[in-house]
N, C-alpha and C positions, 0 to 999 in steps of 0.2 A: 204089312210092314212096310215091305219095299215100295209097293205104291204110294203108300202115305208119304214117305221119303222124299221119294220122288215127285211129287205132286207140290211138295213145300218147298222143293229146290225151285221147281221152274217158276212158281209163284215170284221167290225171290228174285230170282233172274231176271224176273218181268219188271218186278220194282225198282230194281236197279238201272237198267237199262229205260224206264220211263224217266227216273230222275236225272240219268244220265244225257237225256234227249231235253229236258229240260233245262239243265244246266246250261250246255252249250248248242247252241241251235243257230239257224238261222229263219230268220221268221218275216215274211213279207207283209204290209200294213193290208195289201190286198185281199189278205183272207180274214180280214175283221169290218165288215161291212158296218153302216152308221145304223144304230140301233134306235127305236122311238124310246123316250119323245129328243132325241138327239138331233139339231138342226146343222150341224158342220162337223168338222172330221176330227176334233180335237181328243173328246174321249175315246173314239176308237182308234186312233195313233199311241195313245196313251196306255190303253189295253191291248195293244200287241208287244207293247214294252215290258208292260208289267207282266206278260205269257211264258216269258223266262228269266232264269237268274242270270244267264251268263251267254254274250253272244251276240248276233249283229242283226239289227231289225231295218229290212229294207224296207224302201218309201219310192215305190214307182213314178213314173214320169206321171205329171197331172197337178193340178192345181189345188191344195188342200186349205180350209177354210179353217182358220185357226182364232181362239177370241178367249176371254178370262184370263185365268193362270197361265195359258200355253199348254206348252209339250217339256217335260221333263224326264231326261236320259239319266239315269243312275250308276252306279257303281257297278260295273262287267259289262255293261251295255255299249255297245257301237254301234253309232247311228251312222249309213247309208244311203243317201238321198240319190237319186237318178240325177242327170245332170240336168231333166228339165223338169223336176219335180220344185214347185214353188209352193212353201207356205206364205200363207196372203191371211195378216194378224187383222183383226178387227178391235181388239183391246187396247187399254193404256198400260197394261203392263209391262211382261216378258213372254215374246212370243216363243224361244226355245231357250231351254238350260240344260248346257252338260254339268251335272252334279257330282263330282266327288270323281275318284279313283285314282290310275295311275296306269301307263303303257296300254293305253286306248288309242283309236284310230278312230277319227270320224271325217265324213265327207259331209260336208254343208252344201244344198248348191245354190238355193235362190232365197228367202226372208224378204219380204217386205211388207211395209205398212198399207194398209188398206187406202190411207188418205193421209201427205204431208200436212201435220198439223202442229207442228213443235215453235210455228212462227208465230203462233195464236195462242193455242188452249193446251197444248200437250208438254206438258213436263217431265214424263212419269216413263215412257214406253221406250223399252229395250229389244232390239232385234236380236242379238244373240248374248247369252252372259253364261263366262267359263267360270263355274263356281269350284272350289279346290280340285281341281284337275292338275294332274303331276303328269310330268314325263310322257308327254302325250304326244300323237302328232293328229290337227285339226288343221284341214283345208275347207276354206271358205269361199266360195263363187261371188257371190252376192248378195248384199244387204242394204236396203234403199229404206229411205224417208223415214226413219225413226229418232226419237230425241239422240239415243242411243245406240250406234251402229253395235259394237263390238264393248262388252266389258265385262274387265276380267275382275274378280273378286274375291278380297279374303276376308272374314269376317273374325268377330272376338274370340273366336275357340283356337287363336292362336294358330289358325289354320291360315294357308295362303295356296296360290293358283303359279307354280313354279315351274320352270324347267321344259315349257310347251316349246314345240316348232309350231308358227302357224303359217302356213301358206294363204297371202291375198289375193281374192282378185280383183271385184270392182263393188267397193264400200262406195257408197254414194249419196250424198244428200240428206247425211244425217246430221243433227247438228253437234253433235259429239262423235267422230267418226271410230275413234278407239280409246277408252278411258279405262282408267285405275282406278279401283275403288276400295273401300276399307272400311270394315266398324272395328272397334276395340285394337286389337293386338294384329289381325291380321295381314296379310302380305301380298304381293304379287309380284314377284319376282322375277328374274333370269330367265324369261321369255323372249324366243327371237320370232320375229316375223321378216317373212321373206316377199319380196317382189309385190304384184298389185299397184293397185291407183285407190287412195282415198281423195274423193271429191266432193266439192260442193259447187254448183251449178251458179253462176254469177246473179240468176233472179233470187238464191236463196240464202248467196252469200253476203257478207258485207253486218251482219246482223248482231249486235252485241251478245256475244257467248260461243259463237262457232267458233271449233276448235278439229282441228284433222286429228291432232296426238295430244290427250289429255296426260298429261303426269303430274298434276297439281295438289291430286289426293294423297298416292301413294305410287310405288315403283321403283326401285332401285336394280341396275344390271339390267336391263332389258335392250334388248338388240334390233334394231331394223336395219334391215338391210335391201337396197335396191327399191323403196317404197315411194313412189311420187305423189306427191300432195298437190291436187291440182284445182281450181276454181277460185273464187273467192272467200276465203276464209276472215274471220276478222282479227286483231289485232295479235293476241295469242293463240297464231293458227297451231306451234308445237310449244306447249305450256309447260314447263318443266320446274317442279319443287326438288327435287329428290336426286340422287348420286349415281355416277357410273353408268349412264344409259349412253348407244352408241349409236348414233345414226350414220350409216356407212353408204356411200354414193346413194344418196335419196336425192328426191328432187321438190324443190320448193317454187311451185310456178310462180313466174313475176309479176302480180297481179299487186296494187294496192291495198295493203292492210294486212299480206301474209308476213309472220315475222317467225323467228325463232325468239324464244321469252326464257330466260334463266332467272329465276326469280331468286329471293334472298334467300339463302339457306341451300339453294343447291351446290353440288360440286362435283369436280373432276366427271363431266358429262362429255360427250365427246361428240363432232360432226365433223365428218371427214368426207372430201369428195360429193362431188354432184352428180347429177343427171350429163350427160354428152361431154364436152367439154368446157362447159360454163363453170361449173361449179356454183358459187354462190355469184351470181351474176345480176347486178340490179340494174341492168338496162330499162328503165318501165317508166311510166309518165310519175311523176309525184314521189316519193320516196322508194318504190320498188319494194325488195324484201328488206324488212328492218332484222337487226340484233337488239333486243332487249338485254340488259346485262345489270340487274338490280344490287351486286354487291356480292354473288355466289361466287366460290373460290374454285378455282383450278377448270373450268370450263375451256375445251379446247375447239376453237375452230377453224379449220384448213379447208378452203376450197379446192376444186377440182383441176384449178389454174391459179393455186393460192386463192387469192380475194380479188376478183375482178369487178372494179366498181367503176360506175358512167356518172361524172356529175358536170357534165358539159352542159349546152347554154341550147342544144339541137331538138329535136323535134322530141328527145325523151327527156330532158332537162330533169330539174329537182334535186336532190340533195342525194349522194350517190350512196352513202353511208350514213344511218342515224344512229347514235349510241346513245342512249338515254338514260339518265341515272335516278331513275325512278323514285328513291328513296330521298334525293337531295344532296347524293354525292356528285360526284367530277362526270363529266360525260365519259372520260376512259379513265379505270384505275390503274396504274402501269404499280407492277409489286417486283423487287428485286430484292438481291442481298443489301446490296448498297443503294435502293431507290424505293422508298415507301410512301412518296407523297403524292395526290393526286395531279394527273397532269392535265390539261386541257388549253386551249388555243382560241383565240377568237381574229376576228377579220374586220377592221373597221372600213370607212367610207373611203378610202384615200389607198385603200389594197395593202394595208400594212399590215402583219401576222405578228401577232404577241401570243408568246408561247407563257404559262404558269403554273407554279407548283406551290400548290396551298390546299387548303380544307375546305372552300365553299365552289359554287357555281356561279359562274359568267352568268350574268343577266345582260349583258349587251347595252348597257346604259351606265354601269357603275363597275369599279373592280371588284371582283368576285371578293366574298364574305373570306377572310382570313387566308388572304392570297399572301406570298411572301411580297411579291414584284414580277415582272415579267423577267424568265430566265431567260428567252432569246427573244429577239424582235427583228424580224424579217421584213427590211423597208425599200420595195422599188423606186421610190422618189428621192434617192439620195444620190447623185450624185453615179449613177447609172445602175445603183444597186449596194445596197449593204444588208450586213449580219452584223447585230449588235448584242454581245451577252450582258445580262442584268448586274446591277451590283446593287444596292441597299436605299433605293430613292425613296420606297413605299408607297410609288405610286406608277402611274399606267405606262410613262415613260421612262425607260432605266437609265439609271446613271453608268456608264458601259466601264466593264470590267478592261476590253477592249472594244473597239469600233472598226470593221473590215470594210473597206471596199473595193471596186474593181481593179482598181491600182495593187493594194494590198491583199490578192487572194492567194498568195503562197504562204504569207504568214499567216494570214486564216485557218489557211488547210494545216499548218504546222501546230497551233495553238489549239483550234477546236477539235480537231480529229487525230490525236496525236498517236492513235493506235492505226491510222492509215482509213480509217472508216470514211465513210461518203454518207450524203443523204439520200436515205432512202425515198422512193417515191416513183411516180412515172419516169417513162426514157426522155433523157434531153436531146435534144437536137443536135446533130453535131455536123459541121460544114466546114471547109478547108484543107490544106495539104499538113496543117499542122494541126489539129482540133485540140483545145482544153479540154482534159479528164480530171480536171481537181475538182468539180464538184459534184460527180455522181460514176456510178458505175456502171449504168446503161445507159445507153445512146442508139439513136436512130439516124442513118443518114439525112441529111437536109441539103444535098448542092443542084443548083438547078443547070450546071453547065458539067462538062469532062472535069472530074479532080482525082488524082493520083494523094492521097495521103502517103507522106514519105516517117512521119514519126509522129507519136502522141506528146502534145506539150503540157507539163505541171504536174504528170504522174508518178508515184511514189513507190519505191520499192515493194514486192508481194501483193501491189495491186491488180485487179482481175479486173476486168473489161468486158462487156459482153455489148456489140453490135450488131442492130439489125438494118438490114438492107432498108430505104424507104424511099427510095428512087431509082434510077438507073444511070446514075452517072457517077458512079464512084466507086473507085479502083483501090486497092490496099496495097502496098508495092510490098514487093520481098526484096529486104536490102538489108544493110550493116545494120540499121535502128530497129527492124520490124522482119522476123524471121517467122516465115509461113510454111505448112506444111506442102511437101513436093517442090518446095524451092521458087515457086511461080507465084505472080501478082494472081489477084484474084479480084473478078469485078464484082461486086454485088447487085443482086436482084432482091425486086421486090419479096418482104419476108426470108432473103436469107440470112443466115446468123451465124457470127462468128466470134471464138473469144477467146481473151490473150492473157497474157498476164506479163507483169516488169519483173524482170529478175534483178538479184540482189547484185552489186559491182560494179557491174558492165552497164546498168541501166535498160539493155534491149529488151524490146517487146517480145514474146515467143506465143505464136499460136498453141492453144492446147484442144481447141475441140470447134468443127466447125457443121452446119445444116447450110449446106447448098444444094441448091435444084439444079 
């Protein structure tokens, strides 16, 4: 009797051990050869995955030919591809699907379409689909030549793909680099993408519908950190319809056609910073990087160094920044507690700028539909320059509430900028011993011979000015009108910076900061 009990116990223990080995295991695809009549590696990789219910499947270095419905990794299984392992996909569906589960960890080395065909016949292939995966870590080294490179998918089961950390390598020459998709009430929210590059080479770019990141179908609260978008995509390079997505220190390469596109209905998305020190640097032939603001609300754009724009007539030329009201609204929509009208500007052939408040869009030949009248007109052709604030004439030339010319700049300053503000924009040239600071807060020196500044003319109490050295002839004196740090004069070199504020009462200018080489 005791022998029978011992044998039964041994058999039970062996069963439990076998079951445990099946549940938590490391299995290599190398142990599963191709079987007749199989002609590629699809079935043997799926057999290796199916051989365990919990654990990690190792894919050694080598090229693996994948076809048909591809490889699917179910709940409980981690896929670990060696650095030189590559899936080459010949089908039109999905090469690799990570399906379901949470707290998983996947290392995807290389997935490549056998031939790039999305420019002609391929409109369905996907390199990697992340389907209902949550709270997981996924590293993707390379995906290339698919219609969709990486797809995050949620379906009608009210289940989503969310809260994952995805480390990117090189996502190359896919029509859609990273795309968020749903059916029914599914979602793809709260995922974080780190680093890497999403690239479309110039010979594949410029085709209608190419995008680096596609958030036009679903996707809220996703974060992209340090992702580089390179090459030539089409008009909607980053296409956003949903909300609360953040792009932090991402680079959009400066190619014509690349753009940040925030659609009507998008809200509270943030684009902050940029690659290197350029931020949103539009120095490129044609229009450079464009922003489309379709009437989304609360979308925030902050460049790495503010918003760095170029609109010169030099080798780069073109428009510095194009803001297009796609749905027929104004070029720029400004909203605030006391300001709810659209504001847009025009420039006529003689160099006169007119700023309108209204409901229509200026068409360069007639007044804007629904415009009130010009609220401000800047005319460089009258008496050396004038600013007029419009009345109610109802036509293109305002009936001035007041008209300020060169000789009346002090009155203009007090009337138009009663809070001490100044016209924002590029730096104003500063020259002479007592330069005028009434028109701006930002200046660059422009002296052609040795000049010592002894005071700043027409400043107001509390005004702060920034002066950047743009020559080697300018010295700022330390005297009874200007108090400098260290009590000594300072001679500015090119790109030196000094900041001063005008004090109340005494009217003395006091240095508050400097960056002197």
